[in-house]
N, C-alpha and C positions, 0 to 999 in steps of 0.2 A: 796417456801413453808418458812415459819418461826415459830422456835419453840422453848421454854426454851432461848429466848434472842436470838438464832442462826438463820441466813440465810442459807438456803439449796438450792441451785442450780444444775440442773440437766446439763451436758455436753453428749449428745449423741453420737452416733458413726453412720457412713453413715450404709445406708444399703448396700451401694453398695460397691465394690473394687475401689481403687482409679484409676486403670489403666483402667478400665471397662469402655465402649461405652454408660453409665448408671449416671444420676446425681440421687444424692438423693431426697427425697422428700422436698418439699419447708418447711414442717412444720418443719423437720429436721433442714435444715441449720438457720432457722429461730430461734430455741431453742439454737442452738449452738452459732449463734452471738449474740444474747440477753445474754445467760450466760457470753460470754467471754467479752462483753461490762460493765457485772456487776463487774467481778473481776478486768477490768480494772481502774475503778470508784470507788472500793473500800475503805473506807475512813479511814479502820484502827480500828476503833471503835466497831461495833458490830462485833461477829464471823461470818465469812465466809465460808460454808461449800462447797465444788464442788465434787460431786458423778458422776464419770466416769468409763466407760469400760475401761479395758486395750488396747484394739484397739483403742479407741478414744483417748486416752492419748497419745498412741506414735503415732499417725497418723502427719505428718508435716501440718503445716497450713499456709497460706499467712499472712507473718505479718502486712498485711492491713485489715485483716478480720474484725476487731471489729472498724474499723472508720469511717463507715457508720452509720451515727446514722437515725432510722425509720423516714420515710419521715412522718410529721404530718401536717394534714389539719383539720380545724374546721371552722363551719359554720359562716359565717361573717367575715374571712380572707379573702384576696387579692391575689391569683396566677393565673399567666398567664397558663391557661390550656395546651399550647403547650410544657412550661416549665416542668410542673408537667408530663406529657406523658414522657418528654426526661429522667428526674429523675426516673421513675418507669421502665421505662426498662434499663438503667446504673445499676439500682440493681436487673435485672435479669426478669422483668416481661414478661410475652409471649403476645404480643398483637394479640386479637383474634377478630372476628365477634360478639360471645358471650359468656360472661362469664359464666364457669361452673366448674370450677377447681380452688384452690389456686395457688396463682402465676399468674392468667392471667388479663386482662386489655382491655376494650373497650371504643372507642371514637365513639358517635354519635352526630354529630353537638356539642353543648355546654354540653352535658352529658358524664361524666367519668363512667363507672362501671369498679371496682376493687375489687379481692378478697383479701387481706391479708391472708398471712399463718399462722397466729393465732388467726384468727377472726373465730366467729361461722357461720357467714354468708358472702356474699360480698355485697359492699354496693356501691348506686347509688350516685353520688355526680352531683349537678345541679348549672352548673356556670352561672350568669348571667354578661356576659364581663367577668370583673377578679375578680368578686365577687362570692364565695362560698353561695348561695342561701338556697342549702338544702341538706341535706346527710340522706339516708334511707337504711336502711337494705334491702334486697329483697331475694326472693325466686329463688331459680337456678331451682327449678322445671316449674313453671309457671310465672317467672319474677315479679309476684306481689310484691308490697311494704310489707314490713312486720313492720318498727318501725321506727322512726325518731330518729339519734343519733346526736350527738354534734360535736363531733370528732373521726379522725380515727389514728391508728398509720401504716403506709405500711412497714415494714421491708424486707431489701433484703431477695432475694430469692436464690441466688447463694454466693456462697463464693470468686468470682472471678466477680468484680466489671466489669462491660463495658465502662470504663475511655478510653477517647482518649489515652492513654500511652499504655493499654490493646490492644486495636485495633489495634492500629501501630505495635505492637509486633506480633500479630497474623497473621497481613499482611505479614510480613518480614517472618515469621514460615512457611506460605502456598509458598511462592515461594523457599526457602529453603530445605523444606521436601516435596516434591510431594504427598508420601501417608498421610499426614496428612492434604490435600489441604480442603478437601469436610468436617473438621471437624474446622480447622482455617479460612476459607473465610467467612463462616457467622458470626463468632466472631468478625471478623477485620468490617465488615457491620456494628456492634453493635446488631446481634442477639445472645439469649441464646440459646445456642442448647444442647441437650441431650449429656452426656457424655465430656462436655468443661472442667470438673474438672480435667481430666486426662491429661491434659497440664497446670496445675497449674505451676510446676516448671519454664517450660518457657515463661508464661505469667506475674508473679509477680516480683517484686524487690525481695523479700525475705522468704525463707520459715523457718519456727521456730516451735519449739514443743511448746504442750501447757504451758509447766511450764513457757516460758519465757514471759506469761502473765500476772503472779502472781508479784507482787510485791518484 
């Protein structure tokens, strides 16, 4: 939002509690990360207002939550499909046979389907070798193409990125705490699982308050 020369951004709270074995929606996570990146890159010229509930403002965050830029893909660019898939999985996307919800991805041959959390429709990306030949929005209901687009931005859908460091910590946690094994082992294998955010303090370098992202 922008009005009267003031940029206004929203920092929503999770729909879940931090200790629950449930994850916030991918839309909520993407909005939070987008706001944190906007605050971190603020140039100090235009006024910036962040609207947040008390609950959202008090919840500790990973200090690295705003480090991952959205994965941008555009027609005509060269990308290795395997590398793109790995980048999406690291950002928390779930690999499925058929995309039906935000935060999911599917690979079939040289075609990548992905549903970015802030997009209105999923997109189908057609690779010709390492070249992106075409990007099209498609309908979830019947999988038919809707419209061509030039580029997409795929934001992270988890506040814990599945980096090699996070996966290694999850593996050690699974060994040390047997009661957490069912949650930590999939993370160690690079799988985003519901409720993984409950392990935030054990998996990231540092947890910080929202105000630490401000200048």
